[in-house]
DSSP file (Angstrom, degrees, kcal/mol; ACC not computed):
  #  RESIDUE AA STRUCTURE BP1 BP2  ACC     N-H-->O    O-->H-N    N-H-->O    O-->H-N    TCO  KAPPA ALPHA  PHI   PSI    X-CA   Y-CA   Z-CA
    1    1 A M              0   0    0      0, 0.0     2,-0.5     0, 0.0     0, 0.0   0.000 360.0 360.0 360.0 139.2   -1.6  -11.3    6.4
    2    2 A Q        -     0   0    0     67,-0.0     2,-0.3     2,-0.0     0, 0.0  -0.889 360.0-167.6-106.9 136.8   -4.1  -11.5    3.6
    3    3 A L        -     0   0    0     -2,-0.5    15,-0.1     2,-0.0    11,-0.0  -0.855  14.6-147.7-116.1 154.8   -6.5   -8.7    2.8
    4    4 A H        -     0   0    0     -2,-0.3     3,-0.1    13,-0.1    -2,-0.0  -0.791  21.8-160.0-123.9  87.6   -9.5   -8.7    0.6
    5    5 A P        -     0   0    0      0, 0.0     2,-0.4     0, 0.0     9,-0.1  -0.272  25.6-105.2 -67.7 153.0   -9.9   -5.3   -1.0
    6    6 A D  S    S-     0   0    0      7,-0.3     2,-0.1     2,-0.0    10,-0.1  -0.646  86.2 -14.5 -74.9 128.8  -13.2   -4.1   -2.4
    7    7 A G  S    S-     0   0    0     -2,-0.4     2,-0.1     2,-0.1     3,-0.0  -0.431 119.7  -1.6  79.3-152.8  -13.0   -4.2   -6.2
    8    8 A Q  S    S-     0   0    0     -2,-0.1     2,-0.9     1,-0.1     5,-0.2  -0.346  81.7 -99.2 -75.0 154.5   -9.7   -4.4   -8.1
    9    9 A A        +     0   0    0     50,-0.1    50,-3.2     4,-0.1     2,-0.3  -0.652  61.3 145.3 -80.7 107.1   -6.4   -4.6   -6.3
   10   10 A T  B  >  -A   58   0A   0     -2,-0.9     4,-2.4    48,-0.2     5,-0.3  -0.829  64.8-100.9-127.7 168.8   -4.8   -1.1   -6.3
   11   11 A Q  H  > S+     0   0    0     46,-0.7     4,-2.7    44,-0.3     5,-0.2   0.934 123.9  51.1 -55.4 -44.1   -2.7    0.7   -3.8
   12   12 A R  H  > S+     0   0    0     43,-2.5     4,-2.6     1,-0.2    -1,-0.2   0.931 111.5  44.3 -62.2 -47.8   -5.8    2.6   -2.7
   13   13 A T  H  > S+     0   0    0     42,-0.3     4,-2.2     2,-0.2    -7,-0.3   0.870 114.9  49.5 -69.1 -34.8   -8.0   -0.5   -2.2
   14   14 A V  H  X S+     0   0    0     -4,-2.4     4,-2.5     2,-0.2    -2,-0.2   0.939 114.1  44.7 -67.1 -45.8   -5.3   -2.4   -0.4
   15   15 A L  H  X S+     0   0    0     -4,-2.7     4,-2.7    -5,-0.3    -2,-0.2   0.871 111.8  53.4 -67.2 -35.9   -4.6    0.5    1.9
   16   16 A D  H  X S+     0   0    0     -4,-2.6     4,-1.9    -5,-0.2    -1,-0.2   0.931 111.8  45.5 -61.2 -44.7   -8.3    1.1    2.5
   17   17 A A  H  X S+     0   0    0     -4,-2.2     4,-2.0     2,-0.2    -2,-0.2   0.894 113.0  50.5 -65.8 -39.9   -8.7   -2.6    3.4
   18   18 A L  H  X S+     0   0    0     -4,-2.5     4,-2.5     1,-0.2    -2,-0.2   0.929 112.6  45.6 -63.3 -46.0   -5.7   -2.4    5.7
   19   19 A E  H  < S+     0   0    0     -4,-2.7     7,-0.2     1,-0.2    -1,-0.2   0.805 110.9  53.8 -69.8 -29.1   -6.9    0.7    7.5
   20   20 A A  H  < S+     0   0    0     -4,-1.9    -1,-0.2    -5,-0.2    -2,-0.2   0.892 114.7  40.7 -69.4 -39.0  -10.4   -0.8    7.8
   21   21 A K  H  < S+     0   0    0     -4,-2.0    -2,-0.2     1,-0.3    -1,-0.2   0.848 130.5  28.1 -76.4 -34.9   -9.0   -3.9    9.5
   22   22 A Y    ><  +     0   0    0     -4,-2.5     3,-2.4    -5,-0.2    -1,-0.3  -0.720  68.3 178.1-127.9  79.7   -6.4   -2.0   11.6
   23   23 A P  G >  S+     0   0    0      0, 0.0     3,-1.7     0, 0.0    -1,-0.1   0.738  74.9  72.5 -58.0 -24.3   -7.9    1.5   12.2
   24   24 A M  G 3  S+     0   0    0      1,-0.3    -5,-0.1     3,-0.1    -2,-0.0   0.666  89.5  62.5 -66.5 -13.4   -4.9    2.5   14.3
   25   25 A L  G X> S+     0   0    0     -3,-2.4     3,-2.5    -6,-0.2     4,-0.9   0.591  73.5 119.7 -85.0 -11.7   -2.9    2.7   11.1
   26   26 A R  T <4 S+     0   0    0     -3,-1.7     6,-0.1     1,-0.3     5,-0.1  -0.332  83.1  13.3 -58.1 128.1   -5.0    5.5    9.7
   27   27 A G  T 34 S+     0   0    0      3,-0.2    -1,-0.3     4,-0.1     5,-0.2   0.305 108.8  86.7  89.4  -8.9   -2.8    8.5    9.0
   28   28 A T  T <4 S+     0   0    0     -3,-2.5    -2,-0.2     3,-0.1     3,-0.1   0.812 101.0  25.5 -91.7 -32.3    0.5    6.6    9.4
   29   29 A I  S  < S+     0   0    0     -4,-0.9     9,-2.7     1,-0.3     2,-0.3   0.800 134.0  24.5 -96.9 -38.7    0.8    5.3    5.8
   30   30 A R  B    S-B   37   0B   0     -5,-0.3    -1,-0.3     7,-0.3    -3,-0.2  -0.928  90.4 -99.7-126.4 150.7   -1.2    8.1    4.1
   31   31 A D     >  -     0   0    0      5,-2.5     4,-1.7    -2,-0.3    -4,-0.1  -0.462  31.1-129.5 -65.4 138.4   -2.1   11.6    5.1
   32   32 A H  T  4 S+     0   0    0     -5,-0.2    -1,-0.1     1,-0.2    -5,-0.1   0.922 101.2  33.3 -55.9 -48.4   -5.6   11.9    6.6
   33   33 A G  T  4 S+     0   0    0      1,-0.1    -1,-0.2    -6,-0.1    -2,-0.0   0.945 129.6  28.5 -78.7 -50.7   -6.7   14.7    4.4
   34   34 A T  T  4 S-     0   0    0      2,-0.1    -2,-0.2     1,-0.0    -1,-0.1   0.678  86.7-138.6 -89.1 -17.5   -5.0   14.2    1.1
   35   35 A Q     <  +     0   0    0     -4,-1.7     2,-0.2     1,-0.2    -3,-0.1   0.645  53.0 147.1  64.5  15.8   -4.6   10.4    1.1
   36   36 A Q        -     0   0    0      1,-0.1    -5,-2.5    -6,-0.0    -1,-0.2  -0.559  59.2 -93.9 -81.1 147.2   -1.1   10.9   -0.3
   37   37 A R  B     -B   30   0B   0     -7,-0.2    -7,-0.3    -2,-0.2    -1,-0.1  -0.322  45.3-112.8 -57.5 136.9    1.6    8.5    0.7
   38   38 A R    >   -     0   0    0     -9,-2.7     3,-1.6     1,-0.1    -1,-0.1  -0.404  37.5 -95.3 -69.1 148.6    3.6    9.7    3.7
   39   39 A P  T 3  S+     0   0    0      0, 0.0    -1,-0.1     0, 0.0     3,-0.1  -0.339 111.4  25.9 -59.9 149.3    7.3   10.7    3.0
   40   40 A F  T 3  S+     0   0    0      1,-0.2    35,-4.3    34,-0.1     2,-0.5   0.511  95.7 111.7  71.6   7.5    9.7    7.8    3.8
   41   41 A V  E <   -C   74   0C   0     -3,-1.6     2,-0.3    33,-0.2    33,-0.2  -0.943  47.7-171.7-107.4 133.1    7.0    5.2    3.2
   42   42 A R  E     -C   73   0C   0     31,-3.1    31,-3.1    -2,-0.5     2,-0.4  -0.924  15.4-146.4-127.0 150.5    7.6    3.0    0.2
   43   43 A F  E     +C   72   0C   0     -2,-0.3     7,-2.6    29,-0.2     8,-0.7  -0.954  19.7 179.5-116.6 133.1    5.5    0.3   -1.6
   44   44 A F  E     +CD  71  49C   0     27,-2.2    27,-3.1    -2,-0.4     2,-0.3  -0.979   7.9 163.9-134.0 146.1    7.1   -2.7   -3.3
   45   45 A A  E >   +CD  70  48C   0      3,-2.0     3,-2.0    -2,-0.3    25,-0.1  -0.932  68.6   0.9-158.8 138.8    5.7   -5.6   -5.2
   46   46 A C  T 3  S-     0   0    0     23,-0.6     3,-0.1    -2,-0.3    24,-0.1   0.847 129.4 -55.6  53.1  39.3    7.2   -8.2   -7.6
   47   47 A G  T 3  S+     0   0    0      1,-0.2     2,-0.4     0, 0.0    -1,-0.3   0.583 114.4 114.1  74.5  10.4   10.7   -6.7   -7.2
   48   48 A E  E <   -D   45   0C   0     -3,-2.0    -3,-2.0     2,-0.0     2,-0.8  -0.891  68.8-125.0-117.5 145.5    9.5   -3.2   -8.3
   49   49 A D  E     +D   44   0C   0     -2,-0.4     3,-0.3    -5,-0.2    -5,-0.2  -0.794  29.8 174.0 -84.7 113.0    9.2    0.1   -6.4
   50   50 A L    >   +     0   0    0     -7,-2.6     3,-1.6    -2,-0.8    -6,-0.2   0.222  43.4 112.5-102.9  12.4    5.6    1.2   -6.8
   51   51 A S  T 3  S+     0   0    0     -8,-0.7    -1,-0.2     1,-0.3   -14,-0.1   0.788  79.7  42.1 -59.7 -32.2    5.9    4.1   -4.5
   52   52 A H  T 3  S+     0   0    0     -3,-0.3    -1,-0.3    -9,-0.1    -2,-0.1   0.316  88.3 111.0-102.3   8.5    5.4    6.8   -7.2
   53   53 A E  S <  S-     0   0    0     -3,-1.6    -3,-0.0     1,-0.1     0, 0.0  -0.532  83.0 -94.5 -76.3 148.7    2.6    5.0   -9.1
   54   54 A P    >   -     0   0    0      0, 0.0     3,-1.9     0, 0.0   -43,-0.3  -0.352  36.4-116.3 -59.9 145.9   -0.8    6.7   -8.9
   55   55 A P  T 3  S+     0   0    0      0, 0.0   -43,-2.5     0, 0.0   -44,-0.3   0.696 112.0  53.0 -62.6 -19.7   -2.9    5.1   -6.1
   56   56 A D  T 3  S+     0   0    0    -45,-0.2     2,-0.3   -46,-0.2     3,-0.0   0.319  78.2 119.0-100.3   9.6   -5.5    3.7   -8.5
   57   57 A T  S <  S-     0   0    0     -3,-1.9   -46,-0.7     1,-0.1   -45,-0.1  -0.556  75.3-105.5 -70.6 135.3   -3.0    1.9  -10.8
   58   58 A L  B     -A   10   0A   0     -2,-0.3   -48,-0.2   -48,-0.2    -1,-0.1  -0.366  32.5-124.5 -62.1 137.9   -3.7   -1.8  -10.8
   59   59 A L        -     0   0    0    -50,-3.2   -50,-0.1     1,-0.2     5,-0.1  -0.441  44.8 -75.7 -75.6 158.4   -1.2   -3.9   -8.8
   60   60 A P    >>  -     0   0    0      0, 0.0     4,-2.2     0, 0.0     3,-1.2  -0.195  42.7-116.1 -54.6 147.7    0.6   -6.7  -10.6
   61   61 A E  H 3> S+     0   0    0      1,-0.3     4,-2.4     2,-0.2     6,-0.3   0.839 114.7  60.3 -55.5 -37.3   -1.6   -9.8  -11.2
   62   62 A M  H 34>S+     0   0    0      1,-0.2     6,-2.2     2,-0.2     5,-1.4   0.821 109.1  43.7 -63.5 -30.5    0.6  -11.9   -8.9
   63   63 A V  H X45S+     0   0    0     -3,-1.2     3,-1.3     4,-0.2    -2,-0.2   0.903 111.3  53.9 -76.6 -44.6   -0.2   -9.6   -6.0
   64   64 A A  H 3<5S+     0   0    0     -4,-2.2    -2,-0.2     1,-0.3    -3,-0.2   0.847 111.5  44.8 -60.1 -35.9   -3.9   -9.4   -6.8
   65   65 A N  T 3<5S-     0   0    0     -4,-2.4    -1,-0.3    -5,-0.2    -2,-0.2   0.425 116.5-111.9 -92.4   3.5   -4.2  -13.2   -6.8
   66   66 A G  T < 5S+     0   0    0     -3,-1.3    -3,-0.2     2,-0.2    -2,-0.1   0.510  86.8 114.9  86.4   4.9   -2.2  -13.6   -3.6
   67   67 A A  S   <S+     0   0    0     -5,-1.4    -4,-0.2    -6,-0.3    -5,-0.1   0.792  80.2  33.7 -78.0 -27.5    0.9  -15.3   -5.1
   68   68 A E  S    S-     0   0    0     -6,-2.2    -2,-0.2    -8,-0.1     2,-0.1  -0.946  86.7-117.0-126.9 147.7    3.2  -12.3   -4.3
   69   69 A P        -     0   0    0      0, 0.0     2,-0.6     0, 0.0   -23,-0.6  -0.436  11.3-135.1 -82.5 158.3    3.2   -9.9   -1.3
   70   70 A F  E     -C   45   0C   0    -25,-0.1     2,-0.4    -2,-0.1   -25,-0.2  -0.973  28.7-151.2-106.9 116.8    2.6   -6.2   -1.4
   71   71 A F  E     -C   44   0C   0    -27,-3.1   -27,-2.2    -2,-0.6     2,-0.5  -0.756  15.4-166.5 -97.7 135.7    5.2   -4.6    0.9
   72   72 A I  E     -C   43   0C   0     -2,-0.4     2,-0.5   -29,-0.2   -29,-0.2  -0.980  19.9-174.3-116.2 113.7    4.8   -1.4    2.8
   73   73 A I  E     -C   42   0C   0    -31,-3.1   -31,-3.1    -2,-0.5     2,-0.6  -0.932  21.9-145.0-119.1 128.6    8.2   -0.3    4.1
   74   74 A G  E     -C   41   0C   0     -2,-0.5   -33,-0.2   -33,-0.2   -34,-0.1  -0.821  32.0-122.7 -86.6 121.5    9.0    2.6    6.3
   75   75 A A        -     0   0    0    -35,-4.3     2,-0.5    -2,-0.6    -1,-0.0  -0.316  16.8-140.8 -65.8 146.1   12.4    4.0    5.3
   76   76 A I        +     0   0    0      2,-0.0     2,-0.3    -2,-0.0    -1,-0.1  -0.948  27.1 173.3-110.6 124.6   15.1    4.1    7.8
   77   77 A A        +     0   0    0     -2,-0.5     2,-0.3   -37,-0.0     0, 0.0  -0.898  17.1 103.4-128.5 157.0   17.3    7.2    7.8
   78   78 A G              0   0    0     -2,-0.3    -2,-0.0     1,-0.1     0, 0.0  -0.802 360.0 360.0 150.4 170.8   20.0    8.5    9.9
   79   79 A G              0   0    0     -2,-0.3    -1,-0.1     0, 0.0    -2,-0.0   0.430 360.0 360.0-121.5 360.0   23.7    8.9   10.3
């Protein structure tokens, strides 16, 4: 799926665009109040874990221009 975030491509603008297109996802990836990434959710792009990057850090150019995907992965835990 392709999203067209407002402004530059950052985690925040991508997640804002995703939640605008799919409102049922609000609160599942980020906390409603703090907008912080939920535990056990990870962000990846261009082979890198971007989960601990600040939300307004620019995403890699290859993601911004649509050549590479931005992955949102829910961690699977259990024994």
